[in-house]
All heavy atoms as a GROMACS GRO file, in nm:
protein
  597
    1GLY      N    1   7.773  10.487  11.062
    1GLY     CA    2   7.636  10.528  11.078
    1GLY      C    3   7.619  10.626  11.193
    1GLY      O    4   7.551  10.727  11.180
    2GLU      N    5   7.680  10.595  11.306
    2GLU     CA    6   7.668  10.682  11.423
    2GLU      C    7   7.731  10.819  11.395
    2GLU      O    8   7.673  10.923  11.428
    2GLU     CB    9   7.736  10.618  11.544
    2GLU     CG   10   7.723  10.700  11.671
    2GLU     CD   11   7.789  10.631  11.789
    2GLU    OE1   12   7.793  10.507  11.792
    2GLU    OE2   13   7.835  10.703  11.878
    3LEU      N   14   7.846  10.819  11.331
    3LEU     CA   15   7.911  10.945  11.297
    3LEU      C   16   7.826  11.024  11.200
    3LEU      O   17   7.809  11.144  11.214
    3LEU     CB   18   8.050  10.919  11.238
    3LEU     CG   19   8.129  11.043  11.198
    3LEU    CD1   20   8.151  11.136  11.317
    3LEU    CD2   21   8.262  11.003  11.136
    4SER      N   22   7.767  10.955  11.101
    4SER     CA   23   7.681  11.024  11.005
    4SER      C   24   7.561  11.088  11.073
    4SER      O   25   7.523  11.200  11.040
    4SER     CB   26   7.633  10.926  10.898
    4SER     OG   27   7.741  10.884  10.819
    5LYS      N   28   7.500  11.018  11.168
    5LYS     CA   29   7.386  11.075  11.242
    5LYS      C   30   7.429  11.199  11.319
    5LYS      O   31   7.355  11.296  11.327
    5LYS     CB   32   7.328  10.972  11.338
    5LYS     CG   33   7.251  10.861  11.271
    5LYS     CD   34   7.201  10.764  11.375
    5LYS     CE   35   7.153  10.636  11.311
    5LYS     NZ   36   7.120  10.534  11.410
    6THR      N   37   7.548  11.194  11.377
    6THR     CA   38   7.600  11.307  11.453
    6THR      C   39   7.622  11.427  11.363
    6THR      O   40   7.596  11.540  11.401
    6THR     CB   41   7.732  11.269  11.522
    6THR    OG1   42   7.709  11.156  11.606
    6THR    CG2   43   7.787  11.383  11.604
    7LEU      N   44   7.668  11.402  11.241
    7LEU     CA   45   7.702  11.511  11.150
    7LEU      C   46   7.583  11.565  11.072
    7LEU      O   47   7.588  11.678  11.025
    7LEU     CB   48   7.808  11.462  11.049
    7LEU     CG   49   7.943  11.421  11.108
    7LEU    CD1   50   8.031  11.366  10.998
    7LEU    CD2   51   8.010  11.537  11.178
    8THR      N   52   7.476  11.489  11.059
    8THR     CA   53   7.363  11.528  10.976
    8THR      C   54   7.307  11.666  11.007
    8THR      O   55   7.288  11.746  10.916
    8THR     CB   56   7.252  11.421  10.982
    8THR    OG1   57   7.306  11.299  10.931
    8THR    CG2   58   7.131  11.461  10.901
    9PRO      N   59   7.282  11.702  11.133
    9PRO     CA   60   7.223  11.833  11.158
    9PRO      C   61   7.322  11.949  11.148
    9PRO      O   62   7.282  12.064  11.148
    9PRO     CB   63   7.169  11.822  11.300
    9PRO     CG   64   7.248  11.714  11.363
    9PRO     CD   65   7.289  11.621  11.253
   10ALA      N   66   7.449  11.919  11.139
   10ALA     CA   67   7.551  12.024  11.139
   10ALA      C   68   7.551  12.100  11.007
   10ALA      O   69   7.536  12.041  10.900
   10ALA     CB   70   7.688  11.962  11.164
   11LYS      N   71   7.569  12.230  11.016
   11LYS     CA   72   7.575  12.315  10.898
   11LYS      C   73   7.694  12.409  10.910
   11LYS      O   74   7.681  12.519  10.961
   11LYS     CB   75   7.446  12.396  10.881
   11LYS     CG   76   7.323  12.312  10.859
   11LYS     CD   77   7.327  12.245  10.724
   11LYS     CE   78   7.200  12.164  10.705
   11LYS     NZ   79   7.212  12.056  10.614
   12SER      N   80   7.810  12.363  10.869
   12SER     CA   81   7.927  12.449  10.862
   12SER      C   82   8.013  12.396  10.749
   12SER      O   83   8.005  12.279  10.714
   12SER     CB   84   8.003  12.448  10.995
   12SER     OG   85   8.076  12.329  11.008
   13PRO      N   86   8.097  12.481  10.692
   13PRO     CA   87   8.182  12.435  10.581
   13PRO      C   88   8.271  12.317  10.621
   13PRO      O   89   8.288  12.223  10.543
   13PRO     CB   90   8.265  12.558  10.545
   13PRO     CG   91   8.189  12.674  10.597
   13PRO     CD   92   8.112  12.624  10.716
   14GLU      N   93   8.325  12.322  10.743
   14GLU     CA   94   8.414  12.215  10.787
   14GLU      C   95   8.339  12.083  10.800
   14GLU      O   96   8.388  11.978  10.759
   14GLU     CB   97   8.478  12.250  10.922
   14GLU     CG   98   8.572  12.367  10.916
   14GLU     CD   99   8.503  12.502  10.924
   14GLU    OE1  100   8.380  12.508  10.949
   14GLU    OE2  101   8.573  12.603  10.902
   15LEU      N  102   8.219  12.088  10.856
   15LEU     CA  103   8.144  11.964  10.873
   15LEU      C  104   8.089  11.914  10.741
   15LEU      O  105   8.077  11.792  10.721
   15LEU     CB  106   8.034  11.981  10.977
   15LEU     CG  107   8.087  11.995  11.120
   15LEU    CD1  108   7.974  12.022  11.217
   15LEU    CD2  109   8.164  11.871  11.162
   16GLU      N  110   8.057  12.004  10.650
   16GLU     CA  111   8.016  11.960  10.516
   16GLU      C  112   8.132  11.888  10.448
   16GLU      O  113   8.114  11.786  10.383
   16GLU     CB  114   7.969  12.079  10.432
   16GLU     CG  115   7.837  12.138  10.478
   16GLU     CD  116   7.722  12.038  10.475
   16GLU    OE1  117   7.713  11.958  10.380
   16GLU    OE2  118   7.641  12.039  10.569
   17GLU      N  119   8.253  11.942  10.465
   17GLU     CA  120   8.372  11.878  10.409
   17GLU      C  121   8.395  11.741  10.474
   17GLU      O  122   8.426  11.643  10.406
   17GLU     CB  123   8.494  11.968  10.432
   17GLU     CG  124   8.622  11.912  10.372
   17GLU     CD  125   8.744  11.999  10.397
   17GLU    OE1  126   8.734  12.101  10.470
   17GLU    OE2  127   8.850  11.965  10.343
   18LEU      N  128   8.375  11.734  10.605
   18LEU     CA  129   8.391  11.607  10.676
   18LEU      C  130   8.290  11.504  10.627
   18LEU      O  131   8.325  11.389  10.599
   18LEU     CB  132   8.376  11.628  10.827
   18LEU     CG  133   8.388  11.503  10.914
   18LEU    CD1  134   8.521  11.434  10.894
   18LEU    CD2  135   8.368  11.540  11.060
   19LYS      N  136   8.164  11.545  10.612
   19LYS     CA  137   8.063  11.453  10.560
   19LYS      C  138   8.100  11.402  10.422
   19LYS      O  139   8.084  11.284  10.392
   19LYS     CB  140   7.926  11.520  10.557
   19LYS     CG  141   7.864  11.536  10.694
   19LYS     CD  142   7.719  11.578  10.685
   19LYS     CE  143   7.705  11.726  10.693
   19LYS     NZ  144   7.565  11.772  10.698
   20SER      N  145   8.152  11.490  10.339
   20SER     CA  146   8.193  11.452  10.205
   20SER      C  147   8.307  11.350  10.210
   20SER      O  148   8.306  11.251  10.136
   20SER     CB  149   8.235  11.576  10.127
   20SER     OG  150   8.286  11.541  10.002
   21GLU      N  151   8.405  11.374  10.295
   21GLU     CA  152   8.518  11.281  10.308
   21GLU      C  153   8.471  11.144  10.357
   21GLU      O  154   8.517  11.041  10.308
   21GLU     CB  155   8.625  11.337  10.402
   21GLU     CG  156   8.707  11.448  10.344
   21GLU     CD  157   8.797  11.406  10.230
   21GLU    OE1  158   8.832  11.287  10.217
   21GLU    OE2  159   8.833  11.495  10.150
   22VAL      N  160   8.382  11.144  10.456
   22VAL     CA  161   8.331  11.016  10.509
   22VAL      C  162   8.257  10.940  10.399
   22VAL      O  163   8.275  10.818  10.383
   22VAL     CB  164   8.240  11.040  10.632
   22VAL    CG1  165   8.165  10.913  10.671
   22VAL    CG2  166   8.324  11.090  10.749
   23GLU      N  167   8.177  11.009  10.320
   23GLU     CA  168   8.105  10.943  10.211
   23GLU      C  169   8.202  10.888  10.106
   23GLU      O  170   8.186  10.777  10.056
   23GLU     CB  171   8.005  11.039  10.145
   23GLU     CG  172   7.924  10.975  10.036
   23GLU     CD  173   7.847  10.850  10.080
   23GLU    OE1  174   7.802  10.843  10.196
   23GLU    OE2  175   7.833  10.758   9.997
   24THR      N  176   8.305  10.965  10.076
   24THR     CA  177   8.407  10.918   9.982
   24THR      C  178   8.474  10.792  10.035
   24THR      O  179   8.496  10.695   9.960
   24THR     CB  180   8.512  11.028   9.957
   24THR    OG1  181   8.446  11.141   9.899
   24THR    CG2  182   8.622  10.980   9.865
   25LEU      N  183   8.508  10.792  10.163
   25LEU     CA  184   8.571  10.674  10.223
   25LEU      C  185   8.478  10.553  10.218
   25LEU      O  186   8.523  10.440  10.192
   25LEU     CB  187   8.612  10.704  10.367
   25LEU     CG  188   8.733  10.796  10.381
   25LEU    CD1  189   8.748  10.842  10.525
   25LEU    CD2  190   8.859  10.727  10.333
   26ARG      N  191   8.350  10.575  10.241
   26ARG     CA  192   8.253  10.464  10.230
   26ARG      C  193   8.254  10.405  10.089
   26ARG      O  194   8.251  10.284  10.070
   26ARG     CB  195   8.112  10.513  10.261
   26ARG     CG  196   8.076  10.501  10.401
   26ARG     CD  197   7.926  10.517  10.418
   26ARG     NE  198   7.909  10.552  10.557
   26ARG     CZ  199   7.814  10.624  10.604
   26ARG    NH1  200   7.722  10.672  10.526
   26ARG    NH2  201   7.808  10.651  10.732
   27GLN      N  202   8.252  10.492   9.990
   27GLN     CA  203   8.252  10.446   9.851
   27GLN      C  204   8.381  10.374   9.817
   27GLN      O  205   8.379  10.271   9.748
   27GLN     CB  206   8.228  10.563   9.757
   27GLN     CG  207   8.088  10.620   9.768
   27GLN     CD  208   8.068  10.744   9.684
   27GLN    OE1  209   8.153  10.783   9.606
   27GLN    NE2  210   7.953  10.807   9.701
   28LEU      N  211   8.494  10.425   9.864
   28LEU     CA  212   8.622  10.359   9.839
   28LEU      C  213   8.625  10.221   9.905
   28LEU      O  214   8.676  10.125   9.849
   28LEU     CB  215   8.737  10.444   9.891
   28LEU     CG  216   8.770  10.568   9.810
   28LEU    CD1  217   8.870  10.656   9.886
   28LEU    CD2  218   8.824  10.531   9.673
   29ARG      N  219   8.568  10.214  10.023
   29ARG     CA  220   8.565  10.086  10.097
   29ARG      C  221   8.478   9.983  10.023
   29ARG      O  222   8.509   9.865  10.022
   29ARG     CB  223   8.510  10.110  10.238
   29ARG     CG  224   8.496   9.986  10.321
   29ARG     CD  225   8.632   9.935  10.364
   29ARG     NE  226   8.616   9.828  10.459
   29ARG     CZ  227   8.651   9.702  10.436
   29ARG    NH1  228   8.706   9.668  10.322
   29ARG    NH2  229   8.633   9.610  10.526
   30ALA      N  230   8.373  10.029   9.959
   30ALA     CA  231   8.281   9.939   9.888
   30ALA      C  232   8.330   9.902   9.748
   30ALA      O  233   8.275   9.810   9.688
   30ALA     CB  234   8.143  10.003   9.879
   31ALA      N  235   8.430   9.969   9.699
   31ALA     CA  236   8.479   9.944   9.563
   31ALA      C  237   8.538   9.804   9.552
   31ALA      O  238   8.598   9.753   9.647
   31ALA     CB  239   8.585  10.048   9.525
   32PRO      N  240   8.520   9.740   9.436
   32PRO     CA  241   8.574   9.604   9.419
   32PRO      C  242   8.726   9.600   9.428
   32PRO      O  243   8.783   9.504   9.479
   32PRO     CB  244   8.527   9.562   9.280
   32PRO     CG  245   8.454   9.678   9.222
   32PRO     CD  246   8.447   9.787   9.322
   33LYS      N  247   8.793   9.703   9.378
   33LYS     CA  248   8.939   9.709   9.387
   33LYS      C  249   8.974   9.820   9.485
   33LYS      O  250   8.946   9.937   9.461
   33LYS     CB  251   9.000   9.738   9.250
   33LYS     CG  252   9.150   9.737   9.252
   33LYS     CD  253   9.210   9.751   9.114
   33LYS     CE  254   9.361   9.748   9.124
   33LYS     NZ  255   9.424   9.771   8.996
   34LYS      N  256   9.033   9.780   9.596
   34LYS     CA  257   9.063   9.876   9.702
   34LYS      C  258   9.177   9.968   9.661
   34LYS      O  259   9.277   9.926   9.606
   34LYS     CB  260   9.101   9.805   9.832
   34LYS     CG  261   8.995   9.708   9.882
   34LYS     CD  262   8.864   9.778   9.914
   34LYS     CE  263   8.762   9.683   9.967
   34LYS     NZ  264   8.648   9.662   9.882
   35LYS      N  265   9.160  10.095   9.688
   35LYS     CA  266   9.261  10.198   9.663
   35LYS      C  267   9.315  10.241   9.799
   35LYS      O  268   9.273  10.342   9.854
   35LYS     CB  269   9.200  10.318   9.590
   35LYS     CG  270   9.125  10.284   9.464
   35LYS     CD  271   9.221  10.270   9.349
   35LYS     CE  272   9.139  10.256   9.221
   35LYS     NZ  273   9.216  10.220   9.108
   36HIS      N  274   9.408  10.162   9.851
   36HIS     CA  275   9.456  10.185   9.988
   36HIS      C  276   9.521  10.322  10.004
   36HIS      O  277   9.505  10.386  10.109
   36HIS     CB  278   9.551  10.074  10.031
   36HIS     CG  279   9.484   9.940  10.036
   36HIS    ND1  280   9.393   9.907  10.133
   36HIS    CD2  281   9.491   9.833   9.952
   36HIS    CE1  282   9.347   9.785  10.112
   36HIS    NE2  283   9.405   9.737  10.002
   37GLY      N  284   9.590  10.370   9.903
   37GLY     CA  285   9.651  10.502   9.910
   37GLY      C  286   9.545  10.611   9.921
   37GLY      O  287   9.561  10.707   9.996
   38TRP      N  288   9.438  10.594   9.844
   38TRP     CA  289   9.328  10.692   9.848
   38TRP      C  290   9.260  10.690   9.985
   38TRP      O  291   9.223  10.794  10.039
   38TRP     CB  292   9.226  10.665   9.739
   38TRP     CG  293   9.276  10.689   9.599
   38TRP    CD1  294   9.404  10.720   9.560
   38TRP    CD2  295   9.199  10.683   9.481
   38TRP    NE1  296   9.409  10.733   9.425
   38TRP    CE2  297   9.285  10.712   9.372
   38TRP    CE3  298   9.066  10.657   9.454
   38TRP    CZ2  299   9.243  10.714   9.241
   38TRP    CZ3  300   9.022  10.659   9.323
   38TRP    CH2  301   9.110  10.688   9.218
   39ILE      N  302   9.241  10.569  10.038
   39ILE     CA  303   9.179  10.556  10.170
   39ILE      C  304   9.268  10.622  10.275
   39ILE      O  305   9.220  10.697  10.360
   39ILE     CB  306   9.151  10.408  10.204
   39ILE    CG1  307   9.040  10.354  10.113
   39ILE    CG2  308   9.113  10.393  10.353
   39ILE    CD1  309   9.018  10.204  10.124
   40SER      N  310   9.396  10.598  10.267
   40SER     CA  311   9.490  10.660  10.361
   40SER      C  312   9.485  10.812  10.351
   40SER      O  313   9.482  10.882  10.452
   40SER     CB  314   9.631  10.609  10.332
   40SER     OG  315   9.724  10.669  10.419
   41ASP      N  316   9.483  10.864  10.228
   41ASP     CA  317   9.473  11.009  10.209
   41ASP      C  318   9.343  11.063  10.266
   41ASP      O  319   9.341  11.169  10.330
   41ASP     CB  320   9.483  11.045  10.061
   41ASP     CG  321   9.621  11.023  10.003
   41ASP    OD1  322   9.718  11.006  10.081
   41ASP    OD2  323   9.633  11.024   9.878
   42GLY      N  324   9.234  10.990  10.244
   42GLY     CA  325   9.103  11.031  10.296
   42GLY      C  326   9.101  11.035  10.448
   42GLY      O  327   9.047  11.128  10.508
   43LEU      N  328   9.162  10.933  10.510
   43LEU     CA  329   9.168  10.932  10.657
   43LEU      C  330   9.254  11.048  10.707
   43LEU      O  331   9.222  11.109  10.810
   43LEU     CB  332   9.225  10.799  10.707
   43LEU     CG  333   9.131  10.680  10.695
   43LEU    CD1  334   9.206  10.551  10.727
   43LEU    CD2  335   9.011  10.697  10.786
   44GLY      N  336   9.359  11.081  10.633
   44GLY     CA  337   9.440  11.197  10.670
   44GLY      C  338   9.359  11.325  10.663
   44GLY      O  339   9.372  11.414  10.749
   45SER      N  340   9.275  11.337  10.560
   45SER     CA  341   9.188  11.454  10.548
   45SER      C  342   9.089  11.461  10.663
   45SER      O  343   9.064  11.568  10.719
   45SER     CB  344   9.112  11.451  10.415
   45SER     OG  345   9.200  11.469  10.308
   46VAL      N  346   9.031  11.346  10.698
   46VAL     CA  347   8.936  11.342  10.809
   46VAL      C  348   9.006  11.386  10.938
   46VAL      O  349   8.953  11.467  11.014
   46VAL     CB  350   8.876  11.200  10.825
   46VAL    CG1  351   8.803  11.185  10.958
   46VAL    CG2  352   8.782  11.170  10.709
   47ARG      N  353   9.125  11.335  10.960
   47ARG     CA  354   9.201  11.372  11.080
   47ARG      C  355   9.227  11.523  11.080
   47ARG      O  356   9.207  11.590  11.183
   47ARG     CB  357   9.332  11.296  11.088
   47ARG     CG  358   9.414  11.334  11.212
   47ARG     CD  359   9.542  11.254  11.224
   47ARG     NE  360   9.520  11.115  11.246
   47ARG     CZ  361   9.499  11.059  11.365
   47ARG    NH1  362   9.495  11.134  11.473
   47ARG    NH2  363   9.482  10.930  11.376
   48ARG      N  364   9.269  11.579  10.968
   48ARG     CA  365   9.299  11.722  10.960
   48ARG      C  366   9.174  11.806  10.990
   48ARG      O  367   9.178  11.900  11.068
   48ARG     CB  368   9.352  11.758  10.821
   48ARG     CG  369   9.383  11.907  10.806
   48ARG     CD  370   9.411  11.945  10.662
   48ARG     NE  371   9.309  11.902  10.567
   48ARG     CZ  372   9.190  11.962  10.550
   48ARG    NH1  373   9.154  12.064  10.624
   48ARG    NH2  374   9.106  11.916  10.460
   49ILE      N  375   9.062  11.766  10.927
   49ILE     CA  376   8.936  11.840  10.949
   49ILE      C  377   8.897  11.835  11.096
   49ILE      O  378   8.860  11.936  11.156
   49ILE     CB  379   8.824  11.782  10.861
   49ILE    CG1  380   8.854  11.805  10.713
   49ILE    CG2  381   8.689  11.842  10.900
   49ILE    CD1  382   8.771  11.720  10.619
   50LEU      N  383   8.904  11.716  11.155
   50LEU     CA  384   8.866  11.702  11.295
   50LEU      C  385   8.962  11.775  11.389
   50LEU      O  386   8.918  11.837  11.486
   50LEU     CB  387   8.856  11.554  11.333
   50LEU     CG  388   8.738  11.480  11.273
   50LEU    CD1  389   8.752  11.331  11.298
   50LEU    CD2  390   8.608  11.532  11.327
   51GLU      N  391   9.090  11.770  11.358
   51GLU     CA  392   9.186  11.841  11.442
   51GLU      C  393   9.164  11.992  11.433
   51GLU      O  394   9.173  12.062  11.534
   51GLU     CB  395   9.329  11.804  11.404
   51GLU     CG  396   9.366  11.664  11.452
   51GLU     CD  397   9.501  11.617  11.403
   51GLU    OE1  398   9.561  11.680  11.312
   51GLU    OE2  399   9.549  11.516  11.456
   52ASP      N  400   9.136  12.042  11.313
   52ASP     CA  401   9.106  12.185  11.299
   52ASP      C  402   8.981  12.221  11.378
   52ASP      O  403   8.977  12.323  11.448
   52ASP     CB  404   9.086  12.223  11.152
   52ASP     CG  405   9.215  12.220  11.072
   52ASP    OD1  406   9.324  12.209  11.132
   52ASP    OD2  407   9.207  12.229  10.947
   53ALA      N  408   8.879  12.138  11.367
   53ALA     CA  409   8.753  12.165  11.437
   53ALA      C  410   8.773  12.156  11.588
   53ALA      O  411   8.719  12.237  11.663
   53ALA     CB  412   8.644  12.067  11.393
   54THR      N  413   8.851  12.059  11.633
   54THR     CA  414   8.870  12.044  11.777
   54THR      C  415   8.951  12.156  11.835
   54THR      O  416   8.937  12.189  11.953
   54THR     CB  417   8.934  11.909  11.814
   54THR    OG1  418   9.060  11.897  11.749
   54THR    CG2  419   8.843  11.794  11.778
   55GLY      N  420   9.035  12.219  11.753
   55GLY     CA  421   9.107  12.335  11.802
   55GLY      C  422   9.010  12.443  11.846
   55GLY      O  423   9.032  12.510  11.946
   56ASN      N  424   8.901  12.457  11.773
   56ASN     CA  425   8.800  12.556  11.806
   56ASN      C  426   8.702  12.508  11.913
   56ASN      O  427   8.640  12.586  11.981
   56ASN     CB  428   8.720  12.596  11.681
   56ASN     CG  429   8.808  12.661  11.577
   56ASN    OD1  430   8.902  12.732  11.610
   56ASN    ND2  431   8.777  12.638  11.451
   57LEU      N  432   8.688  12.378  11.925
   57LEU     CA  433   8.587  12.323  12.015
   57LEU      C  434   8.645  12.254  12.138
   57LEU      O  435   8.572  12.190  12.213
   57LEU     CB  436   8.500  12.223  11.938
   57LEU     CG  437   8.425  12.281  11.818
   57LEU    CD1  438   8.356  12.170  11.740
   57LEU    CD2  439   8.324  12.384  11.863
   58ALA      N  440   8.775  12.268  12.158
   58ALA     CA  441   8.839  12.199  12.269
   58ALA      C  442   8.774  12.233  12.403
   58ALA      O  443   8.766  12.147  12.492
   58ALA     CB  444   8.988  12.230  12.272
   59ALA      N  445   8.729  12.353  12.417
   59ALA     CA  446   8.666  12.393  12.542
   59ALA      C  447   8.540  12.312  12.571
   59ALA      O  448   8.500  12.297  12.685
   59ALA     CB  449   8.632  12.542  12.539
   60GLU      N  450   8.480  12.256  12.466
   60GLU     CA  451   8.360  12.175  12.484
   60GLU      C  452   8.394  12.027  12.499
   60GLU      O  453   8.306  11.943  12.508
   60GLU     CB  454   8.267  12.196  12.365
   60GLU     CG  455   8.213  12.337  12.357
   60GLU     CD  456   8.123  12.356  12.238
   60GLU    OE1  457   8.051  12.261  12.202
   60GLU    OE2  458   8.124  12.466  12.182
   61GLY      N  459   8.520  11.995  12.498
   61GLY     CA  460   8.562  11.857  12.523
   61GLY      C  461   8.552  11.765  12.403
   61GLY      O  462   8.552  11.643  12.419
   62ILE      N  463   8.545  11.818  12.282
   62ILE     CA  464   8.536  11.733  12.163
   62ILE      C  465   8.677  11.697  12.118
   62ILE      O  466   8.760  11.784  12.102
   62ILE     CB  467   8.458  11.802  12.050
   62ILE    CG1  468   8.315  11.828  12.096
   62ILE    CG2  469   8.462  11.722  11.921
   62ILE    CD1  470   8.234  11.910  12.001
   63LYS      N  471   8.703  11.570  12.096
   63LYS     CA  472   8.835  11.523  12.056
   63LYS      C  473   8.826  11.451  11.921
   63LYS      O  474   8.728  11.383  11.892
   63LYS     CB  475   8.892  11.426  12.159
   63LYS     CG  476   8.899  11.483  12.299
   63LYS     CD  477   8.999  11.597  12.307
   63LYS     CE  478   9.004  11.652  12.446
   63LYS     NZ  479   9.057  11.784  12.457
   64ALA      N  480   8.928  11.463  11.839
   64ALA     CA  481   8.928  11.403  11.705
   64ALA      C  482   8.955  11.253  11.707
   64ALA      O  483   8.897  11.178  11.629
   64ALA     CB  484   9.033  11.472  11.618
   65ALA      N  485   9.043  11.206  11.792
   65ALA     CA  486   9.088  11.069  11.786
   65ALA      C  487   8.977  10.964  11.788
   65ALA      O  488   8.982  10.870  11.708
   65ALA     CB  489   9.189  11.043  11.897
   66PRO      N  490   8.875  10.974  11.873
   66PRO     CA  491   8.772  10.870  11.872
   66PRO      C  492   8.699  10.859  11.739
   66PRO      O  493   8.666  10.750  11.695
   66PRO     CB  494   8.675  10.914  11.983
   66PRO     CG  495   8.755  11.002  12.072
   66PRO     CD  496   8.854  11.070  11.981
   67TYR      N  497   8.678  10.972  11.671
   67TYR     CA  498   8.610  10.968  11.542
   67TYR      C  499   8.699  10.905  11.435
   67TYR      O  500   8.653  10.826  11.354
   67TYR     CB  501   8.566  11.107  11.498
   67TYR     CG  502   8.457  11.164  11.585
   67TYR    CD1  503   8.480  11.274  11.666
   67TYR    CD2  504   8.331  11.107  11.588
   67TYR    CE1  505   8.380  11.326  11.746
   67TYR    CE2  506   8.230  11.158  11.668
   67TYR     CZ  507   8.255  11.268  11.746
   67TYR     OH  508   8.156  11.319  11.825
   68VAL      N  509   8.826  10.940  11.435
   68VAL     CA  510   8.919  10.882  11.338
   68VAL      C  511   8.929  10.732  11.362
   68VAL      O  512   8.925  10.652  11.268
   68VAL     CB  513   9.056  10.951  11.344
   68VAL    CG1  514   9.157  10.878  11.255
   68VAL    CG2  515   9.045  11.097  11.302
   69ASP      N  516   8.939  10.691  11.488
   69ASP     CA  517   8.945  10.548  11.519
   69ASP      C  518   8.817  10.478  11.476
   69ASP      O  519   8.821  10.368  11.422
   69ASP     CB  520   8.968  10.527  11.670
   69ASP     CG  521   9.108  10.565  11.713
   69ASP    OD1  522   9.198  10.571  11.626
   69ASP    OD2  523   9.128  10.588  11.833
   70GLN      N  524   8.703  10.542  11.498
   70GLN     CA  525   8.575  10.483  11.459
   70GLN      C  526   8.568  10.465  11.307
   70GLN      O  527   8.528  10.360  11.258
   70GLN     CB  528   8.459  10.571  11.506
   70GLN     CG  529   8.323  10.516  11.472
   70GLN     CD  530   8.211  10.610  11.517
   70GLN    OE1  531   8.233  10.725  11.550
   70GLN    NE2  532   8.090  10.558  11.517
   71ILE      N  533   8.609  10.565  11.232
   71ILE     CA  534   8.608  10.557  11.086
   71ILE      C  535   8.703  10.447  11.040
   71ILE      O  536   8.670  10.369  10.951
   71ILE     CB  537   8.644  10.693  11.023
   71ILE    CG1  538   8.532  10.794  11.051
   71ILE    CG2  539   8.669  10.679  10.873
   71ILE    CD1  540   8.569  10.937  11.021
   72THR      N  541   8.820  10.440  11.101
   72THR     CA  542   8.917  10.338  11.066
   72THR      C  543   8.860  10.198  11.089
   72THR      O  544   8.875  10.109  11.005
   72THR     CB  545   9.046  10.357  11.146
   72THR    OG1  546   9.096  10.489  11.123
   72THR    CG2  547   9.152  10.257  11.108
   73ARG      N  548   8.790  10.178  11.202
   73ARG     CA  549   8.727  10.048  11.229
   73ARG      C  550   8.617  10.018  11.129
   73ARG      O  551   8.605   9.906  11.080
   73ARG     CB  552   8.673  10.045  11.372
   73ARG     CG  553   8.778  10.018  11.477
   73ARG     CD  554   8.716   9.983  11.611
   73ARG     NE  555   8.626  10.086  11.660
   73ARG     CZ  556   8.662  10.194  11.726
   73ARG    NH1  557   8.788  10.216  11.752
   73ARG    NH2  558   8.572  10.281  11.768
   74ILE      N  559   8.534  10.119  11.096
   74ILE     CA  560   8.426  10.099  11.000
   74ILE      C  561   8.482  10.053  10.866
   74ILE      O  562   8.426   9.965  10.800
   74ILE     CB  563   8.344  10.228  10.983
   74ILE    CG1  564   8.262  10.256  11.109
   74ILE    CG2  565   8.254  10.221  10.860
   74ILE    CD1  566   8.200  10.395  11.114
   75LEU      N  567   8.594  10.112  10.829
   75LEU     CA  568   8.656  10.077  10.701
   75LEU      C  569   8.734   9.946  10.706
   75LEU      O  570   8.785   9.900  10.606
   75LEU     CB  571   8.747  10.191  10.654
   75LEU     CG  572   8.674  10.320  10.622
   75LEU    CD1  573   8.773  10.431  10.596
   75LEU    CD2  574   8.583  10.301  10.501
   76GLY      N  575   8.744   9.888  10.826
   76GLY     CA  576   8.814   9.759  10.840
   76GLY      C  577   8.964   9.772  10.831
   76GLY      O  578   9.034   9.677  10.796
   77LEU      N  579   9.017   9.889  10.863
   77LEU     CA  580   9.160   9.910  10.855
   77LEU      C  581   9.230   9.886  10.988
   77LEU      O  582   9.352   9.896  10.996
   77LEU     CB  583   9.190  10.053  10.806
   77LEU     CG  584   9.131  10.085  10.667
   77LEU    CD1  585   9.152  10.232  10.635
   77LEU    CD2  586   9.197   9.998  10.562
   78ARG      N  587   9.154   9.853  11.091
   78ARG     CA  588   9.214   9.819  11.222
   78ARG      C  589   9.150   9.696  11.276
   78ARG      O  590   9.042   9.662  11.255
   78ARG     CB  591   9.193   9.933  11.322
   78ARG     CG  592   9.289  10.042  11.297
   78ARG     CD  593   9.293  10.132  11.418
   78ARG     NE  594   9.373  10.247  11.382
   78ARG     CZ  595   9.396  10.345  11.461
   78ARG    NH1  596   9.344  10.348  11.580
   78ARG    NH2  597   9.468  10.446  11.425
   0.00000   0.00000   0.00000
């Protein structure tokens, strides 16, 4: 929820892709039969998107790891 609120006002292709991945992960997490491989792939995509974005935003102090960890906890994978 907190990550979604942070991303809501953002308008860039990368953040739109990130929002889409987060929503996909939510749906996968809610599915009756868990697709752990799909979840793992989705988390990898989230990490890639955030790492790409942080490369451009490093000067502003934005780091990918806390968001990936937060998503992982939300999904109950840690």
